[in-house]
C-alpha positions in Angstrom: 129.2 58.3 165.7 130.7 61.3 164.2 127.9 64.1 163.7 128.3 65.7 160.4 128.9 69.5 160.6 126.1 71.5 159.2 127.5 73.6 156.3 124.3 75.7 155.3 124.5 79.4 155.2 122.0 79.8 158.4 124.8 77.7 160.4 127.3 80.4 159.4 128.2 83.0 161.8 127.0 86.4 160.5 125.2 85.1 157.5 121.5 85.5 157.8 118.8 85.1 155.0 118.8 88.9 154.6 122.3 89.0 153.9 122.5 86.0 151.6 119.7 87.9 149.5 121.4 91.1 149.4 124.6 89.2 148.3 122.9 87.3 145.6 121.3 90.6 144.2 124.7 92.3 144.2 126.2 89.4 142.2 123.2 89.5 139.8 123.9 93.2 139.2 127.4 92.6 138.6 126.7 90.0 136.2 124.6 92.4 134.3 126.9 95.4 134.1 130.0 93.1 133.2 127.7 91.3 130.6 129.7 88.1 130.9 128.1 85.1 128.8 126.1 83.1 131.1 123.7 81.7 128.7 120.2 81.3 130.0 121.3 81.9 133.6 121.5 85.4 132.8 119.8 87.8 134.9 117.4 88.8 132.3 116.8 85.2 130.8 117.9 85.9 127.4 121.4 84.6 127.1 124.8 85.5 125.4 124.5 88.5 122.9 120.7 89.2 123.9 119.3 91.5 126.2 115.7 92.4 127.5 114.2 95.3 125.9 110.5 96.3 125.8 109.8 92.8 127.2 111.6 90.8 124.7 115.0 89.5 124.0 116.6 91.5 121.5 120.2 90.8 119.9 122.0 88.1 118.2 122.0 84.3 118.6 123.8 81.6 116.9 120.6 79.3 117.2 121.0 78.8 120.8 118.0 81.1 121.9 114.8 80.5 120.2 112.8 83.7 119.6 109.5 82.1 119.1 108.0 78.2 119.1 107.8 78.3 115.1 111.6 78.9 115.0 112.3 75.8 117.4 113.4 73.4 114.9 115.2 75.5 112.2 117.2 77.1 115.3 118.3 73.8 116.3 119.5 73.0 112.6 121.3 76.4 112.6 123.1 75.9 116.0 123.9 72.3 114.8 125.6 73.5 111.3 127.4 76.4 113.2 129.0 74.0 115.8 130.0 71.7 112.8 132.0 74.4 111.2 133.4 76.6 114.1 136.8 74.7 113.8 137.1 75.4 110.3 138.2 78.6 108.9 135.0 80.5 108.6 133.1 83.7 108.3 130.0 84.5 109.6 126.6 86.4 108.0 124.0 87.5 109.9 120.1 87.3 109.0 118.6 90.7 110.5 114.9 90.6 110.7 112.4 90.5 113.4 112.3 86.9 114.7 109.0 87.2 116.3 105.7 88.8 115.8 102.0 88.6 117.5 100.4 88.0 114.2 100.2 84.5 113.0 100.7 85.3 109.4 103.7 87.3 110.2 104.9 84.4 111.9 104.7 81.9 109.2 106.5 84.5 106.9 109.5 85.0 109.5 109.8 81.0 109.8 109.9 81.0 105.9 112.7 83.6 105.6 114.9 81.9 108.5 114.3 78.5 106.6 115.5 80.0 103.4 118.5 81.5 104.8 119.4 78.2 106.7 119.4 76.4 103.4 121.5 78.6 101.6 124.1 78.2 104.6 123.7 74.5 104.7 124.2 74.2 100.9 127.2 76.6 101.2 128.7 73.9 103.5 127.6 70.8 102.2 126.4 70.8 98.7 129.0 68.7 96.6 128.6 71.5 94.0 129.3 74.4 96.5 131.0 73.0 99.5 134.6 73.0 98.2 134.9 76.7 98.4 136.3 78.3 101.2 135.5 79.6 103.7 132.9 77.8 105.7 129.7 80.0 106.6 128.4 80.4 110.0 124.8 82.1 110.6 123.3 84.2 113.3 120.0 85.4 114.0 119.6 89.0 114.5 116.5 90.0 116.0 115.8 94.0 116.3 112.5 93.6 118.1 109.1 92.9 116.6 108.9 96.5 115.8 112.3 97.0 114.5 112.8 99.7 116.8 115.6 98.1 119.0 118.0 98.1 116.0 120.9 100.0 117.6 122.1 97.4 120.2 122.0 95.0 117.5 124.0 96.5 115.1 126.5 97.2 118.1 126.8 93.5 118.8 127.2 92.7 114.7 130.1 95.5 114.9 131.7 93.8 117.5 131.4 90.4 115.7 132.9 92.0 112.6 136.1 93.0 114.8 136.3 89.4 116.1 138.8 86.8 114.9 136.3 84.1 116.5 133.4 85.2 114.7 134.7 87.1 111.6 131.3 88.4 110.5 131.2 89.8 107.0 127.9 90.4 105.7 124.6 91.4 107.2 121.5 90.3 105.0 117.6 90.0 105.1 115.7 93.3 106.1 112.4 92.5 104.9 110.2 95.7 105.4 110.8 99.1 103.8 110.2 101.3 106.8 112.5 104.0 108.4 113.9 101.8 111.1 115.3 99.5 108.3 116.5 102.4 106.6 118.4 103.7 109.9 119.7 100.3 110.6 121.4 99.8 107.1 122.7 103.4 107.2 124.5 102.7 110.6 125.8 99.3 109.5 127.1 100.2 105.8 127.9 104.1 106.5 129.0 104.1 110.1 130.2 100.7 110.8 131.6 99.6 107.3 129.6 96.3 107.3 128.3 95.2 103.8 124.6 94.6 103.7 122.4 92.6 101.2 118.7 93.6 101.4 116.2 90.6 101.1 112.5 91.4 100.1 112.8 95.1 100.0 111.0 96.7 97.2 110.6 100.4 98.6 113.4 102.0 97.2 115.8 101.8 100.0 119.1 101.6 98.0 121.6 103.4 96.1 119.8 105.3 92.7 123.2 104.8 90.8 126.9 104.5 91.2 127.2 108.4 91.1 124.7 108.6 94.1 125.6 106.3 96.9 123.5 106.4 99.7 124.7 103.3 101.5 128.2 102.3 101.0 128.3 98.3 100.4 124.5 98.0 100.0 123.3 95.5 97.5 119.9 94.7 96.6 118.5 91.2 95.1 115.0 92.1 94.3 113.6 94.7 91.8 112.0 97.9 93.6 108.5 98.9 93.1 109.2 101.3 90.7 110.9 98.5 88.4 108.0 95.9 89.0 105.8 98.8 88.0 107.6 99.1 84.9 107.7 95.5 84.2 103.9 95.3 84.7 103.0 98.2 82.2 105.3 96.5 79.5 103.4 93.3 80.2 100.2 94.3 80.8 99.8 97.0 77.9 96.0 96.2 77.3 94.8 97.5 80.7 93.1 101.0 80.2 94.2 103.5 82.8 90.9 105.1 82.1 88.9 102.6 83.5 91.2 102.2 86.8 91.4 103.8 90.0 94.1 104.1 92.7 93.3 103.3 96.1 96.4 104.5 98.5 97.6 104.4 102.0 99.0 107.8 102.8 100.7 106.7 106.2 104.1 108.3 106.6 107.5 106.8 107.0 106.6 103.5 105.0 108.8 103.4 102.0 107.0 100.4 100.5 103.7 102.0 100.6 105.2 105.5 99.4 107.0 104.0 96.5 104.2 101.9 95.3 101.8 104.7 95.5 104.2 106.7 93.3 104.8 103.8 90.7 100.8 103.3 90.4 100.4 107.0 90.0 102.8 107.4 87.1 101.0 104.3 85.7 97.7 106.0 86.0 98.7 109.5 84.5 95.7 108.7 81.8 93.3 108.1 84.6 90.3 110.8 85.0 89.9 110.1 88.8 91.8 111.2 91.9 93.1 108.7 94.2 90.9 107.1 97.0 93.0 107.6 100.3 93.0 106.0 103.5 95.5 106.3 106.3 96.3 102.8 108.3 97.4 103.0 111.9 100.3 100.6 111.0 101.8 98.1 108.7 100.1 95.0 110.4 97.2 97.1 112.3 93.7 96.7 110.6 91.8 98.3 113.1 89.4 101.3 112.1 89.4 100.7 108.4 86.5 98.1 107.5 83.8 100.7 107.4 86.0 103.0 105.5 86.8 100.4 102.5 83.1 99.6 102.7 82.4 103.3 101.6 85.0 103.1 99.2 83.7 100.2 97.3 80.2 102.0 96.9 82.0 105.0 95.3 84.1 103.2 93.0 80.7 101.5 91.7 79.4 104.9 91.3 82.3 106.2 89.0 81.4 107.2 85.2 83.0 106.0 83.0 82.6 102.6 84.9 86.0 101.4 86.6 87.0 97.9 86.5 90.6 97.7 88.0 91.7 99.1 91.2 95.5 99.5 91.7 96.0 99.1 95.5 99.0 100.7 97.2 99.1 99.5 101.0 100.2 96.6 103.0 98.9 93.0 102.8 96.7 93.3 105.9 94.8 96.5 104.5 94.9 94.8 101.0 92.8 91.9 102.6 90.4 94.3 104.1 89.8 96.1 101.0 89.4 92.9 98.5 87.1 91.5 101.4 84.8 94.5 101.1 85.1 94.8 97.5 83.9 91.2 96.8 81.1 91.1 99.6 79.7 94.8 99.7 80.1 96.5 96.5 76.8 97.4 94.7 77.9 96.8 91.2 78.1 93.0 91.9 77.5 92.4 88.2 80.8 93.7 87.2 84.2 91.9 87.0 86.8 93.8 89.1 90.6 93.2 89.0 92.7 94.6 92.0 96.4 95.2 91.2 99.2 95.3 93.8 102.8 95.1 94.6 105.2 92.0 95.9 103.6 92.5 99.7 100.5 90.8 98.4 102.7 87.7 98.1 101.7 86.6 101.6 97.9 87.4 100.9 96.9 83.7 100.4 98.1 82.5 103.7 95.8 85.2 105.6 93.2 83.4 107.3 90.8 86.1 107.0 90.9 86.3 103.2 87.2 85.5 102.0 88.3 83.1 99.0 84.6 82.4 98.6 83.3 85.9 98.1 86.3 86.4 95.6 84.8 83.5 93.5 81.6 85.1 92.9 78.4 83.5 92.6 77.0 82.6 89.2 73.4 81.5 90.6 73.0 85.2 92.0 75.0 86.8 89.0 77.6 88.2 91.2 80.9 88.6 89.4 84.2 87.7 90.6 87.2 89.9 92.0 90.3 88.9 90.5 93.7 89.9 92.7 96.8 90.2 90.6 100.2 91.4 91.8 103.7 91.3 91.2 106.1 89.2 93.1 109.8 89.1 93.8 109.6 85.2 93.1 107.3 82.4 92.4 108.5 78.9 92.5 106.9 78.0 89.0 108.7 80.7 87.3 111.4 79.0 85.8 109.9 75.4 85.4 106.7 76.7 82.8 107.2 76.1 79.3 107.1 79.8 78.7 110.4 80.2 80.9 112.9 82.2 78.5 116.3 80.9 78.1 118.0 83.6 80.1 117.4 85.7 83.1 117.3 82.6 85.5 116.7 78.9 85.2 114.8 76.0 87.1 117.8 74.4 88.7 118.3 76.6 91.8 114.3 76.6 92.6 114.1 72.9 92.2 117.1 72.5 94.6 115.7 74.7 97.2 112.4 72.9 96.9 114.4 69.5 97.3 116.4 70.9 100.4 112.8 72.0 101.9 111.8 68.5 101.8 115.1 66.8 103.2 116.3 65.5 100.0 119.7 65.7 98.5 121.7 67.8 98.7 120.1 68.6 101.9 119.3 65.0 103.5 120.5 66.0 107.1 118.8 69.4 106.9 115.5 68.5 108.3 113.4 68.8 110.4 112.9 72.8 110.1 109.4 73.4 110.5 106.5 73.4 108.0 107.7 74.9 104.6 106.1 76.8 102.0 107.7 78.7 99.1 104.6 80.0 97.5 104.9 83.4 99.4 108.4 84.1 97.8 109.8 84.7 101.5 111.7 81.8 101.6 113.2 82.4 98.0 114.3 85.9 98.6 115.8 85.3 102.1 117.6 82.2 100.2 118.8 84.5 97.6 119.9 87.3 99.7 121.8 84.9 101.8 123.3 83.3 98.6 124.4 86.6 97.2 126.0 87.4 100.4 128.2 84.2 100.5 128.9 84.5 96.7 130.1 87.8 97.7 132.5 86.7 100.4 133.8 83.7 98.4 134.7 85.6 95.2 137.2 87.0 97.4 138.7 84.1 99.0 138.9 82.0 96.1 142.5 80.4 95.6 143.5 82.1 99.0 144.2 80.9 102.4 143.1 84.1 104.2 139.5 85.4 104.6 138.3 88.3 102.8 138.0 91.6 104.6 134.9 93.8 105.0 136.4 96.4 102.8 137.1 93.5 99.7 133.5 92.7 99.7 131.6 96.2 100.2 133.6 97.8 97.4 133.1 95.0 94.9 129.1 94.0 94.9 129.4 94.7 91.1 132.1 91.6 90.8 128.6 89.5 91.0 128.1 90.0 87.2 129.1 88.8 83.8 130.1 85.0 84.4 130.1 85.4 87.9 126.3 86.4 88.3 124.4 84.8 91.2 122.1 81.9 90.1 119.3 82.7 92.4 116.0 80.6 93.1 114.4 83.7 91.8 116.4 84.4 88.8 119.5 85.9 87.7 121.3 88.6 90.3 123.4 90.6 88.0 124.7 93.6 90.1 125.7 97.0 88.7 128.1 99.6 90.4 125.2 100.7 92.5 124.8 97.1 94.0 121.4 97.1 92.2 120.1 94.0 90.0 119.8 94.7 86.4 116.5 93.7 84.7 115.7 91.4 87.6 112.8 89.0 86.6 109.5 89.9 88.0 106.5 87.3 88.6 103.1 88.1 87.6 101.0 86.4 90.0 97.1 85.8 90.4 95.1 84.6 93.3 93.2 81.5 92.3 90.1 81.4 94.5 89.1 78.0 93.8 92.3 76.3 94.7 93.1 78.9 97.4 96.6 79.5 96.2 98.7 81.9 94.1 99.0 81.1 90.5 101.9 82.1 88.4 100.9 83.7 85.4 104.0 84.8 83.5 107.3 86.7 83.9 107.8 90.4 83.2 110.7 92.4 82.7 111.7 96.1 83.8 113.6 96.5 80.4 110.6 94.8 78.8 112.4 91.7 77.8 114.5 89.0 79.3 118.5 89.6 79.1 120.2 89.2 75.5 121.8 85.9 75.0 125.5 85.9 75.1 126.8 84.9 71.5 129.7 83.1 73.1 127.3 80.8 75.3 129.1 81.9 78.6 126.0 82.4 80.2 127.2 85.8 81.1 124.6 88.5 82.1 125.6 91.9 80.3 125.0 95.2 81.9 125.0 98.1 79.3 126.6 101.4 80.3 124.3 103.4 82.3 125.9 106.8 82.8 
């Protein structure tokens, strides 16, 4: 009988266990330095175009890597769609937001944004009304870390993708929080790397003031900022008396959403005889140390003369929830109705499991009155299906199509499953519309050509998306001016319904006081008047 030769490492002369371990470590180190795409077998376990920083995988994925469990289904759909179109002439768009969080309500928000972006990609490639336009659309997910601070390696990777003929990255979109790291990343992408950017749910004044003051070359917005929303609310809600109102404001630094909302409400309350009540939050998602302070505030609010019935709140949603809970439960003037008014960040408040719905309702048996929470929103699914919807500024079709897609109905019959869906918080809609604007900005330069549009073509011509080429967003018309800003964009006025535990659409408001004028030639064009 022939004896089989032992070929294991221990049978080889000169190769012992220690030598083998050292060799493997050296090879692993070389793999890390060379950054060859080894998928999940990479030393850091993250995969191609990803690296481990601060204990999490940061970077760019085509859907192959799942940043958190909630994104598993929609990531698989994105990966499948990318594989389906990769052999066609295509461009890539990148959704850049944190793809993970330690907070349950933020994880829901992230899921909704990725779902909205994916539906835009899927429609662009498969909707019979859209898919005939070249080029095909790939989409990648760009994760700058939970705190958004690891944006530098992400923008470097996106810049490499913009130069790659395989990727043809053309637009980065998303960006959902108006903080310093967001501004820094947008500045790097637009001004340093020449990559066009479309902002998502950014309302904190990040953008270009006008065509003569361009801060971010090639940047476009799709939602009205806090100043525009406050203008729209003031023109809509003229009966609210500033002399019976007070401002509660967060004075934390380096948060443009909070700062711009505070400034907008200060303008609204110029007729108020009271100084604002201020607090300093520990962070946008950190609620520690404020409950007792808010309880004291409610006592002081009740003690004001003449009495206050309206509180304007300039702060993040988690702190708004703490404040309205304190006002509903602990205010000594429980026999008085209160309305708390806030900005678009409040769109996610209804999904906060700690919101005290019962306290907001009041109690007729004890004479305790209700607390009404009203806010402006960049979108609401009922905005264009109500009987009061105007004939211009938007239409029901896009949001109805988005809703059908979330349910896996035509034109998105093959787009599910993608995880639990909900469009009431506006995040699905705003992410969809920012992706849709990016796609329209790409395709308007590719129509009738066999080539792919350049970065320069797109970044220099966002104002091509006006007139008859406006973007038909699920949130309404997106009609971009020369600075990349949406002109007279619809603002939804929303109120929390504590009996049904959901946001209730109230009406549409307009930064210019009225919907866009109807084009007398019935072309459906949006018109932007001369602004210089």
